[in-house]
C-alpha positions as CSV (number, residue, x, y, z in Angstrom):
1,M,82.0,132.0,128.7
2,R,81.0,134.0,131.8
3,T,77.3,133.6,130.9
4,R,77.8,129.8,130.5
5,L,79.6,129.5,133.8
6,L,76.8,131.5,135.6
7,S,74.1,129.3,134.1
8,W,76.0,126.2,135.2
9,L,76.2,127.5,138.8
10,V,72.5,128.4,138.9
11,C,71.6,124.9,137.7
12,L,74.0,123.1,140.0
13,P,71.5,122.7,143.0
14,L,68.9,121.3,140.5
15,W,71.5,118.8,139.1
16,L,72.5,117.8,142.6
17,S,68.9,117.1,143.7
18,A,68.4,115.0,140.6
19,Q,71.1,112.6,141.6
20,T,68.9,110.2,143.6
21,K,70.6,107.8,146.0
22,E,69.4,104.3,146.7
23,W,68.0,104.0,150.2
24,A,69.3,101.0,152.2
25,P,71.5,99.1,149.7
26,I,72.3,95.5,150.7
27,G,75.0,95.6,153.4
28,A,74.2,99.1,154.6
29,K,74.6,99.6,158.3
30,W,73.4,102.1,160.9
31,Y,74.8,102.3,164.4
32,Y,72.8,104.0,167.1
33,N,74.2,104.7,170.5
34,W,73.0,102.8,173.6
35,Q,74.0,104.6,176.8
36,E,73.6,103.7,180.4
37,L,73.5,106.5,183.0
38,D,76.1,106.0,185.7
39,F,79.0,107.7,187.4
40,Y,81.1,106.7,184.4
41,E,80.3,106.3,180.7
42,L,78.9,103.1,179.3
43,H,78.2,103.2,175.6
44,S,77.1,100.2,173.6
45,Y,75.1,100.2,170.4
46,I,72.2,99.1,168.3
47,E,73.0,97.9,164.8
48,Y,70.7,97.9,161.8
49,I,71.9,96.0,158.8
50,V,70.2,95.5,155.4
51,V,70.4,91.8,154.9
52,K,68.5,91.0,151.7
53,D,65.8,91.9,149.1
54,T,62.4,90.5,149.7
55,I,58.7,90.9,148.5
56,V,56.0,92.1,150.8
57,Q,52.4,92.3,149.6
58,N,53.7,92.1,146.0
59,L,56.0,95.1,146.6
60,P,59.8,95.0,146.6
61,A,61.2,95.6,150.0
62,K,64.3,95.1,152.1
63,F,64.8,92.9,155.2
64,V,66.6,94.7,158.0
65,L,68.1,93.0,161.0
66,K,68.2,94.9,164.3
67,K,70.7,93.8,166.8
68,A,71.2,95.3,170.3
69,V,74.7,94.6,171.8
70,N,75.0,95.2,175.5
71,Y,77.8,96.7,177.6
72,N,79.5,93.3,178.0
73,G,79.6,92.8,174.2
74,N,76.8,90.2,174.2
75,I,73.8,90.3,171.9
76,E,70.9,91.4,174.0
77,N,68.2,90.7,171.4
78,E,67.7,90.5,167.6
79,T,64.6,91.6,165.8
80,S,63.8,92.4,162.2
81,L,61.8,95.0,160.2
82,L,60.9,95.6,156.6
83,I,61.4,98.8,154.6
84,R,60.9,99.9,151.0
85,E,61.7,102.8,148.8
86,D,59.6,104.1,145.9
87,N,60.6,107.3,144.0
88,Q,62.6,108.8,146.9
89,K,59.9,107.9,149.4
90,V,60.8,105.6,152.2
91,F,58.3,103.3,154.0
92,W,58.4,100.9,156.8
93,F,56.0,97.9,157.3
94,N,53.7,98.6,160.2
95,Q,52.5,95.3,161.6
96,N,49.8,97.0,163.6
97,N,47.8,97.9,160.4
98,N,49.5,95.4,158.1
99,S,50.6,98.0,155.6
100,F,53.6,100.3,154.7
101,S,53.7,103.7,156.3
102,L,55.6,106.7,154.9
103,I,58.5,108.0,157.1
104,Y,60.7,110.0,154.6
105,D,60.3,111.7,151.3
106,F,63.5,113.0,149.9
107,S,61.9,114.5,146.8
108,L,60.4,117.3,148.9
109,E,61.7,120.9,148.5
110,K,61.3,124.0,150.7
111,G,57.7,124.7,151.5
112,D,56.5,121.1,150.7
113,T,54.6,119.0,153.2
114,L,55.7,115.6,154.4
115,M,52.5,113.6,154.3
116,T,53.1,111.3,157.2
117,P,51.0,110.9,160.4
118,I,52.1,112.4,163.7
119,E,51.5,110.6,167.0
120,I,49.5,113.1,169.0
121,V,50.1,113.0,172.7
122,G,49.3,115.8,175.2
123,C,48.1,118.6,172.9
124,D,44.9,119.8,171.3
125,S,46.0,119.6,167.6
126,V,49.1,119.6,165.4
127,S,50.2,121.3,162.2
128,P,51.4,119.5,159.1
129,I,55.1,118.7,158.8
130,I,56.7,121.4,156.6
131,V,60.1,121.4,154.9
132,D,61.6,124.7,156.1
133,S,64.8,124.5,154.0
134,V,67.0,122.2,152.0
135,T,70.8,122.1,151.8
136,F,73.4,119.7,150.4
137,I,76.3,118.1,152.3
138,K,79.3,116.2,151.0
139,V,80.2,112.9,152.4
140,G,83.4,111.6,150.8
141,N,82.7,112.1,147.1
142,T,79.0,111.9,147.5
143,I,76.5,114.8,147.6
144,L,73.5,114.2,149.9
145,K,70.4,116.2,150.3
146,K,69.5,117.4,153.8
147,Q,66.0,118.5,154.7
148,Y,65.1,120.7,157.7
149,L,61.5,120.1,158.9
150,S,59.2,121.4,161.6
151,Y,55.7,121.0,163.0
152,T,53.8,122.6,165.8
153,A,51.8,121.1,168.7
154,Y,49.1,123.6,169.6
155,N,48.4,124.1,173.3
156,S,50.9,121.5,174.4
157,H,49.7,120.2,177.8
158,F,53.3,119.5,178.8
159,I,54.4,123.1,178.7
160,G,51.1,125.0,178.6
161,R,51.5,126.7,175.2
162,D,52.3,125.9,171.5
163,Y,55.5,124.0,171.0
164,T,57.4,123.6,167.7
165,F,59.4,120.5,167.0
166,T,62.3,120.5,164.5
167,Y,64.3,117.7,163.0
168,E,66.6,116.9,160.1
169,L,66.7,114.2,157.5
170,I,69.7,113.2,155.4
171,E,69.3,111.3,152.1
172,K,70.5,107.7,152.3
173,I,70.9,108.1,156.1
174,G,67.5,109.3,157.4
175,S,67.2,110.7,160.9
176,E,70.1,111.0,163.4
177,F,67.5,110.8,166.1
178,D,66.2,107.3,165.4
179,F,66.3,104.7,162.6
180,L,62.5,104.9,162.1
181,Y,61.8,108.4,163.3
182,I,58.1,108.7,163.8
183,P,57.1,112.4,164.6
184,S,55.3,112.8,167.9
185,T,54.0,115.6,170.1
186,L,55.5,113.9,173.2
187,I,58.2,116.1,174.7
188,E,60.7,113.5,175.9
189,D,63.4,113.9,178.5
190,R,66.2,111.9,177.0
191,F,68.8,111.7,179.7
192,A,71.2,109.7,177.5
193,Y,72.2,110.0,173.9
194,S,70.5,107.3,171.8
195,G,71.1,108.9,168.4
196,L,73.2,107.9,165.4
197,R,76.8,107.1,165.7
198,C,77.5,106.5,162.0
199,Y,76.2,105.1,158.7
200,I,78.2,102.8,156.4
201,D,77.6,101.4,152.9
202,Q,79.8,100.6,149.9
203,E,79.8,104.2,148.8
204,I,80.1,106.3,152.0
205,T,80.9,106.3,155.6
206,Y,79.1,109.1,157.6
207,H,80.0,109.9,161.2
208,T,77.8,112.2,163.3
209,L,79.4,115.2,165.0
210,W,78.5,113.6,168.4
211,W,80.6,110.6,167.6
212,L,83.5,112.4,166.0
213,E,83.9,114.9,168.9
214,R,84.0,112.1,171.5
215,F,85.6,109.1,169.8
216,G,87.0,110.3,166.5
217,T,87.1,107.7,163.8
218,A,86.9,104.7,166.2
219,S,85.0,101.7,164.8
220,C,81.2,102.3,164.9
221,D,80.7,99.1,166.9
222,T,83.1,100.1,169.6
223,I,81.9,99.5,173.2
224,I,83.0,102.4,175.5
225,N,83.3,101.5,179.1
226,T,85.2,104.0,181.3
227,S,84.4,102.3,184.6
228,I,88.2,101.9,185.1
229,I,88.2,105.6,185.8
230,K,87.7,106.3,189.5
231,H,84.1,107.0,190.0
232,S,83.7,107.1,193.8
233,L,84.6,110.3,195.6
234,P,88.1,110.4,197.2
235,V,87.8,111.0,200.9
236,E,89.6,114.4,200.5
237,I,86.8,115.7,198.2
238,K,83.2,116.5,199.1
239,V,80.3,117.5,196.8
240,F,77.1,118.7,198.5
241,P,74.2,118.8,198.5
242,N,73.3,116.2,196.0
243,P,70.5,116.4,194.9
244,F,70.6,120.2,194.9
245,E,68.2,123.0,194.1
246,S,70.4,125.9,193.0
247,F,73.9,125.6,194.4
248,V,76.4,122.8,194.7
249,T,79.6,123.1,196.6
250,I,82.9,121.2,196.0
251,V,85.5,121.1,198.8
252,S,88.9,119.5,198.3
253,Q,91.8,119.1,200.7
254,Q,94.1,118.5,197.7
255,P,94.9,120.8,194.8
256,L,92.6,120.4,191.8
257,N,93.4,121.5,188.2
258,Q,89.8,121.9,186.9
259,I,86.2,121.1,187.3
260,D,84.0,120.7,184.2
261,L,80.2,120.7,184.1
262,Y,78.6,118.5,181.5
263,S,74.9,118.0,180.4
264,V,73.4,114.6,180.5
265,M,73.9,114.5,176.7
266,G,77.7,114.9,177.1
267,H,78.0,118.6,176.1
268,K,80.4,120.7,178.2
269,I,78.5,123.6,179.8
270,N,81.3,125.3,181.8
271,S,84.7,124.9,183.3
272,Y,85.8,126.1,186.8
273,P,89.4,126.5,188.0
274,C,89.9,125.3,191.6
275,Y,93.5,125.6,192.9
276,K,95.3,124.7,196.1
277,Q,92.9,123.7,198.9
278,C,89.8,124.2,196.8
279,K,86.4,125.3,197.9
280,I,84.0,126.5,195.2
281,T,80.2,126.9,195.1
282,L,78.6,126.6,191.6
283,N,75.4,128.6,191.0
284,L,73.3,126.4,188.7
285,S,70.0,128.1,189.4
286,A,69.7,129.1,185.7
287,Y,69.8,125.5,184.5
288,N,66.8,123.1,184.1
289,S,66.1,120.3,186.5
290,G,67.7,117.0,185.6
291,I,71.0,115.1,185.6
292,Y,74.4,116.7,185.2
293,F,78.0,115.4,185.5
294,L,81.0,116.9,187.2
295,Q,84.4,115.9,185.8
296,I,87.0,116.6,188.4
297,Y,90.7,116.7,187.5
298,S,93.9,116.9,189.5
299,N,97.5,115.6,188.9
300,T,96.6,112.3,190.4
301,I,92.8,111.8,189.9
302,N,90.3,112.0,187.1
303,F,86.7,111.0,187.8
304,K,83.2,111.8,186.9
305,L,80.3,112.4,189.4
306,K,76.6,112.4,188.6
307,I,74.6,115.2,190.3
308,L,70.9,115.9,190.2
309,K,69.2,119.3,190.1
310,K,65.7,119.1,191.7
């Protein structure tokens, strides 16, 4: 009995990987965040929904409607794209070359190569895309395969040395980075989160950690507008200099409970107590140049201020 149980456990990963999942069933939806940088948060969304089956160049495909909804709840624009799946490989129809291009291959295991092109910008050459490892995650009652991939841009002109890119792909869902994630050697400064909120079909509902930590199980098509929060500095509080190089000072004539420092992606970096008549200087010399946010709390106010490190 022990031998049989051990054999079953050894074979379990193989059995899990054999349970292939349909990519983009009719009605499947992806919601990606659309965020505007301001003193307060404005989050809207871009929705991808699989509308119907179709035929493209004598091949079965899916018609996907892309809808961008702005911060007022109005549809900004609607476009469409075509995707298809063949033996766990996912393709999108590239109108530039009038053919299907590979983006995902969920049949790959550790050490395999994803045979998709990489957009080369600002480097001498680039390595193949290698599957570094494979795990499985459980979403509801469904087991999904998760691939960890990487590739290296040699002599990146942006940072003056080799630079390795890493990303993750989840079966049925794809990339949390973008709906059609096309690998590139361009090092982007993404000052706002534009990744996945959640994926929904008839079998599963998947929320990203980013969405759960901030908005819980709120509907994926929720528009977040916190402009009702006070976003101009009260006269009793001064923050200077802004922009700054290394140090930023907060002076308040009224008691404050706490000052939180956030990255532009919404991750809390640090918290600073500031009691009574508060004066505090933050040493941010170790941080990269870019946009940060100060969230300032007292018993009577709660507001967010954007600061810029040169």
